C-alpha angles and dihedrals in degrees: 000000000000115000136193135195122231127172097341091312132111109226123190115219125221124010096008093074092059090064095057115126092195140000125278119306104267090201101048096094090048092052095048092047093052088045090055091047093054093042091052092052090048091053091050090051092050092050089051092048092241102103122148099220127107110302093009137115139046113325094018092116090242114138116243119268115285091024110143112254134187118237112197116199134202111277095035099286121142136199132186117240141170121245113251091002109064115075133196087244089058092048090051089051093050093050091052123186095118093299095125089058098043102037110098104172138357134237107219118188087333095312124107117235143162120279092236095050108103121242114250104202145337103343141200099209132195121175112215126206134185092283092070123074090236092051093050092044090056091042092053094042087052095047090049085057089056092048091047094048089049093045092054089051097036094053104015086241134150116252110227103174140345114197139171119231130194092271105025138319147274142204126212113208131180114227105163109234092341120107134201109255121214094231089058094061098085092053090048089048089052090050091051092054091049092050094048096051090056086075098229112189125237106234120197125209127177106212133184119238092260088053091050092051092056093043091053102029090120096050110071090187093060094044090055088050093051088050097049100035112027105085099153126078093255134025133189126264125186127202119208113176105300091350129101113188132180099229135154094213155154101200135175125277095251142343095257087081087070099085100165130028127176123194107216112176147347124210142153121275139174128234111258091312089278126162094257088066091208110187118229139182119242121203116188125200145161128217136187140197091245140023087240088057090052091046091050089049090050092051092052089050093053090050092049091050090059089060094046110134090228090059096047107091111036095018086053087058093052090049089054094050102257126146117216113223138177124219132185125270097223128057136166117258087245087077092053093046089054093051095043097244098112092062095047106028110022093112091062094050126091111234133182144176120249106181111308097341134073123233139186138209108237117255094187138012105227098095095050087049091055087051087054092049094047098046094093135011117285136214131208086238088070093057134140092040110187119196123189123194128184095179129138119274128196125203124178096225118185112262095240089060097053109106119167111285098333093079118018136155097235119040146132131238137190091249124179136170125197122200109200145149126269089251089053096048100089095049092047093053089048091053090050092055093046086052091054091049092049096051097042092049087053088054095045098244128138114207146195130218129221129186109220115200135201118315130211112285092025121169122245134017127315091240093059090046091050090053093049094046093047088051092053090045091053090051092050094050088049092049088063094216122125114263139174136207121254107193117209096001098106121115115265093255100046152348119274147192111235118204117212115192124207114219131208092274092054095253120141123226131185109231123132126047139186113201130186116210126187092162105062096057088051096050090050091043088232112187143177134187109252126221090257092051099258126121117252137183114239123227117243123219117190109202136178127169105186094022108201108016091212088055093050093048088054092050093048091046095052090040091058097034092237088300094117117193109250096254094057098030119121088200107050104151136009113201107212117193109207089217141004092258093068098042089102090061090043089057089049088055092049092048092053089050093049093044087063092049096259118149097237128165133182132225106211095164100141092189094061127083122240092249092051090051091053093045090047092051090046092051089051086054098240106175093223136017114205111199117198126190135155093290094054091044090053093050101035091243139119132216109238128214128171125223088258087061097252112151112225098183135234117324134178109259098237094046091049089052092051092054093045089052088048093053095043095046093048087050089229105188095210101038092156092059094043095046 
């Protein structure tokens, strides 16, 4: 995007102007002029050896400008230098080997500083690049300044804060009633790239509180930050093009080092949780020293997305070639007569009269899936056809068998049916067993397998059953896990592999199943056109991994004693206001957590003491309790406790959310300990 300079401002041509909230900042030239005057005076003092910064001035013990100094390097090397003249960047240039291009900031006698800031005395010097945490932090803080400068010009907004995080950076801007639209992000990103390529220098000024108040007198957000955070006589201000930013530093030498920047998201935010509740817009981004680094980061993000817990489940089905379908809840008994269920299962079905006809709630999905297969001609090219159905099922179980969630009359299961050729059968059963192993390993369960053979009253002929049982036995032997024979426990339409899991208490539960069915394709006259032009019957595999979802929830609940791991927990966080006056901030905290998919509740019981609220949340096994009071509201933080009453201290709200997200998405079993 082309850019021009006018009156000390960087203006973006074209589309960017359409996004502006207000006109050009009328105070910009005044602020920049004051900054340059103060910085020129600072440079004069530094050159004369009478500066007012840290470690400067008469009597500070610092040698006069030009005094020879000793510069010690990692590994035992040593170079000569001159006090208040030699800079870390000059040392990097002298050392060669690409250090001048790679170095971002310096560690001088244990303290981080800019590369262009002169060394004051004998120095232990370490040059830090992007591979170090300190280098990345400085790079992303500098990139945040670029984003802030561009956002102010792009939108005519007021920059409130620009901060680096552990994995990127963000800017909060005030735009009145205006919001950042997702469709604007590519243009904003292009504007950032243009700004960075211009090579604006990061100029550092150490200013007194009075000077700070004058520099930021037209920015109430920065003034509040100065009032609350600046406790020393001076603080550091950086200029980057048209931007002035209160920032401790260190920062890069110039914006040209930011070779690749990616805008990630925009969202709503609140200014420091303060009583004014001023709504802001937050833009998050990431940047790198090269386009190759950005490409590598994007690849890592893509791979991580594939492992995102929110994608595991239905996305796992898609990855394994399943198509999710939805079928009706009510069918005519004619369907169940055709499938054979009416003769063998009608006493366990809920039936009712509607007008002159009898209807039944479905107890299973397989007959409906057979109708879906048969509704049009099928080709061998479509097989295997894998249909997954998470619909509601109803079974009229005898009252004496109903036990909590482990056996209920209304339930859902991760039901699937695979229509395949005989040649595909072995591979499909192997894939089903692999799916079972993947899911149970994620849940932390071991399991045993059993081959259930034909029961009394089975459908079909013994030869077909023998063939089916032999196929399942071959698959079990190839799978390599121990298995046992369960004579007569097969379904009436075919043999099956039952999966019995072992929970944390050592108890066994029948959950998943893989059933082979040659009968139902015959009864529904299912056909497909073969590669040779003939018509062939498919083979049907019935498959469930979890089985009844309700039963699996019961097993998991009993296995962990109600103390759910964070990634599975329905009670991940309880927000607890210390007093009614901070409940509005507590609700903001809850909204931020829920906005990221966290299961967060709020205890607004004004009649309960803080200790009682905390104890109540711990007894309910909330993984974390987030306590907020006046201090937390003023600083935009929360005080964190675990359900074991470990106090983890006060944490920035958005950093807390980031950490909880990391623990949840990695499916860490002991998130409270790893926090």
